[in-house]
N, C-alpha and C positions, 0 to 999 in steps of 0.2 A: 410499408414506409419506405420510401427511398432516401438513401444515407447519400452524402456527400463522399466521393472518394478522397480519403486521405492517404497522402504520400507518404508521410513519415510514421513510424510508430506512435501508438497512443499505448500510454501507461495507465491500467485501471486499478484503483485499489477498492477491495469489498470487504465489507466487515459490518460490524454492528449488528443492528437487526434484522439488516438486510440478507445477512448471510443464513441460508437455509429457511429463509421466511416465504418461499415458494412465490417470489415476484418475478419480473420479467428480465432482471439483471442477465441469467445466463442466456436466455432466449436472444438478449440485444448483443451480445458478445458474439452468439453464432452467426446472427445477420449480418455484423461488421465482419466477420471472416470470410463470409460469403460473399460479401463485395468486395472483397480484396484488400482490406485493411489489415495492417499488420498490429496485432493487439497483444500486449503483456499484461498480465493479470497478476497482481500481489492479493494475498487473501489474508484476513486475519482470523480471527477465532477467540478473540479475548472472551467473553462469556461462557464458552466450552472447556476452556482451559479454567476459569475461575470455578465452573461447576465440579470440575474432576479434583481439584486443588480440595475443595470443600468435603469431598467425599472422602479424602484421605487425611483429614482433620487440619488442612493448612491453611490458614486465612490469607485471602488474596492481600497484596499490599502494593500500593502504588506512590511514587514520587515524583511529581512533576509530569503526571501524565504515563509515566513508565511503569510496568509493571517490575517489583520487586523479585529476583530470581535467585534463591539458594539451591543448593545441588540438588535437593529432594525434588524441588518444584521444576529444575529443568529438564528431570528426566518426564514428568509429565508434559511440559511443554513440547519438548522436541517429539514425542509419542503423539500428541494431539495435534500440532500442527504439521509436523512431516507424513504423519500417517493417516489417523482419520479421518481430517478435515480436508487434506489435500486429495486424497484419493476419492473421496466421496465427491467433490467437484470434479475433477476429472471425468469421472463415471457420469456424473449427470451431464456435463458438458455432451460428452460423445452419445448418451442416449437421445440428447436433442437433435444431434447431426453435425457437430461440431468436431474439431479433430483437436486435441488436447493433450499436452505431455505435463506430468507431473514432475516439480523439480522443487529443489530448495537452495539457499544460499550456501549450503555446505557444498553442493555436487559441484566438482571441479574448482573448488575454492571459490566460486563465483562472488561471495562476500566474505573479505578476509578484514578481521577486526581485532580490536583490542579491547580489553574491560573498560568500559564507559565511566564507569562511577563505582567504586568500592561499596559503595552504599546500595547501590543496585543489585550487589551479586553478579550473576554470571548475565549480563546484558551487555551485548558487543557494541561498541561504536566503529562503525565502518571507516576502515583505512585504505581499502583498495577494493575495486569493482572489475570482474572478470567477465565481460558481457559476450564472450564466444558462447557458451553454452546457450544463451538466449537466442542468439544471432543464428546459431545453427537449427534452434527449432523454428525459428521464423522462417527461415529459408526452406526447411521442408515441408512447410505449410503448416505447421502447429500454432496452438496458441501456448504459451508456457505459462503454467500454473504455479505460482513460487509462492512457498511457505517461507516466511520470513526467520529464518534461521541463518547463521553463519558459522565460521570456523576462527578459532583464535589464530593469529600469526604462529608462526612455526618462528619462536624467539627462545627456545632454549628454557622457557619458563616453565613452571608445573602445571600451567594452562593450555601450554602449545598443544595445536590441534583439537583442542576442545569444542566440541558445540557451544554455540551461544545464542541466547534468545536476542531477536532484534523486534524494536516497534514497527509494525508494518507499515505505518505511514512513513516512518524513516526511509525503509526499503524502497518503497514507491517512489520517493524522491531522489534518490541516490541513483535509483535506475533510470529515471527520466532523465536526469541530468546527463549520464554517461550514453544514453542510447540517442542523446539530442531529439527526444521525442516530440511531436508537434502540440500533444495535448496531454495533460496530467489530471485525472478525476477521480475524486476522492465520492463516494458512494456511500452515505454513512446515514447515521439515526438521527439526523438532526437537519432543521431545514436551513443551515448554512453558518456563516460566521455573525455573532450578534454582536452590538455595538452595547455600550453601556446602558441602554435603556430596554435591551430586550429585542431589538429589532433586527430582521437580517440585512446586513450591508451587500446590495447586489454588487459594487465592483471596489476592488482595492489595487492597489500599486504596491510597487516594494516598501515605500516609504510609510505609508498607512499600517501595510500588514506589520512593519517593525514597531511602529508605534503602540499597536494593539497586544503585542508580545510584550514590550519594555515597561508599559503600564499597568499589565496586569488584568487588563480588559479581557483580553483571551486566557483562558484558563484549562487546568484539566487535559482532558485529551485533545483540544482544541490546539494546544501549543505544540505537540508535534507535527500536528496537521499541518499548520502555518509557516513553521521549521521547513517542512518537506517540500511545500508549495514554493519557499523563497529558493530552495537546491533546485527545484525542477526549472524554475525561471534561469537560473545560470546557463542550463542547456539549450534554451530558447523555447521552452513549453509556454501556452497558457494553461493555467492551472483553475479548476473548479471543485469546489466543496458543494456538494449538492445532496438532496434528499434522496436516498435510494429506493425508499419504500413506496414510490409512487411508479406505476406502471409505465414502461418505456422511459425511466429516467436517465438512463444513459444517453439513448440514441437523441433525446429531446436536449440533453446538456450538448450534445455534438454540433446540433445544428441550431444552437441559440436560443433555445427555448426554456433554458433552465431556470428554476426560481430562487436557486442558492446563491454562491457568491464566487465570482470569476476574479482570479487575481492575475494581475500582467505585471510586465516589467515597465509598464510606462512607454516605452518604445519597440517599436516592431523590431524582431530580428531580421525576419524573412520579409522578402517582398511578395 
């Protein structure tokens, strides 16, 4: 399949049931890299984290689509995201012929955070993005595979320098904004953004996306996805939320053949 050369980076968030389901996402990523497209990948792993928490007798809890992370849960989150899942994905991409470098938002203080909400526990709210490690990996010909973890700002508090959990969708949106990505693609396990009647909305602009958030039509895990799309738009990206369970979902999305939801600013930033 021929892929149009994309001159600016794209940011791809993989997660949900697409993660480890033997679909074509990793093959699509390798194809893009071989065609010269700079790709930054943010991975999730919520289902795996929940399974490990349940093994330890810790019931998963969520508030507004974000995982509540106490001290015990944080150890599991860091181990699963930064270790198990990240390195498994790097290994799989390399086996398929890609060149990949596993990173997390902790490395070189890529994502410096404060505590988002005491109710959520050790969940980071991104305050500063250091894109230098990502840029270095791209310039060296690697796909950066990024685990959504951050580091608490060095503010002299008891949490200073502590690893923090961050929602992967949020990380993808912030990186797309910082990198001024051309595209921001969420490969998920739903067909797209739904209206009040359960139908997929093919296109949204900023105003309609905010309306869905403010009205409560968008709920649960769709909240951070839409919020991340809006952040990505600030850097000039076109954002897509599409069903990653279909073969070639990523390549189809980038070529305008996706069946999910495309979110735009309403005005094109680039000619």
